[in-house]
C-alpha positions in Angstrom: 109.3 71.4 104.7 112.7 71.1 103.7 115.1 67.8 104.5 118.1 67.8 104.9 120.3 64.5 103.9 124.1 63.9 105.1 125.7 61.9 102.5 129.3 60.1 103.1 131.4 57.7 101.6 130.2 53.9 102.2 133.4 52.1 103.1 132.4 49.1 100.5 132.4 51.9 97.7 129.5 54.2 96.8 127.6 56.3 99.1 125.0 56.3 102.1 122.8 58.4 103.2 120.9 59.8 106.0 118.1 62.3 106.6 118.5 64.5 109.7 115.3 63.9 111.9 113.9 61.4 110.4 114.1 57.6 110.4 115.3 57.7 106.0 118.2 55.9 105.3 119.7 54.7 101.7 122.5 53.5 100.1 123.8 53.8 96.1 126.7 52.9 93.8 126.5 56.4 92.2 125.3 59.6 92.9 122.8 59.9 90.3 121.7 56.3 92.0 121.6 57.7 95.5 119.4 60.7 94.3 116.9 58.4 92.6 116.9 56.4 95.7 116.5 59.1 98.1 114.0 60.2 95.9 112.4 56.9 96.4 112.4 56.5 100.1 111.0 60.2 100.8 108.1 59.2 98.8 107.5 55.8 100.9 108.5 57.5 103.9 105.9 60.2 103.9 103.0 58.3 101.8 100.8 58.7 104.2 101.4 61.9 105.8 99.7 65.4 105.1 103.1 67.1 104.9 105.3 66.7 102.3 108.8 68.0 102.0 109.2 70.4 99.0 112.9 70.2 98.9 115.4 67.8 99.3 118.9 68.9 100.3 122.1 66.7 100.1 124.7 67.7 102.3 128.3 65.8 101.2 130.2 65.0 104.0 133.9 64.0 103.4 136.2 62.9 106.2 139.8 63.2 105.9 142.7 62.5 108.3 146.2 64.3 107.4 148.7 62.6 109.6 151.1 65.0 111.1 154.4 63.7 111.4 156.6 64.4 114.4 159.8 66.4 114.0 
């Protein structure tokens, strides 16, 4: 099983992450801290489950709005 996390910039700084298809959420100030928090959250979420994920994919989404000025 592979878990995919959607990563976005947090409004207050840092990052937040959510697993697609599972109720796993976490956040962090730095990318390295986020990776560690995700691994810990996955471990806790699947603690009592016979099926464990073998791979975690981090999908970083960055939204950017570009205004188009009327001529």
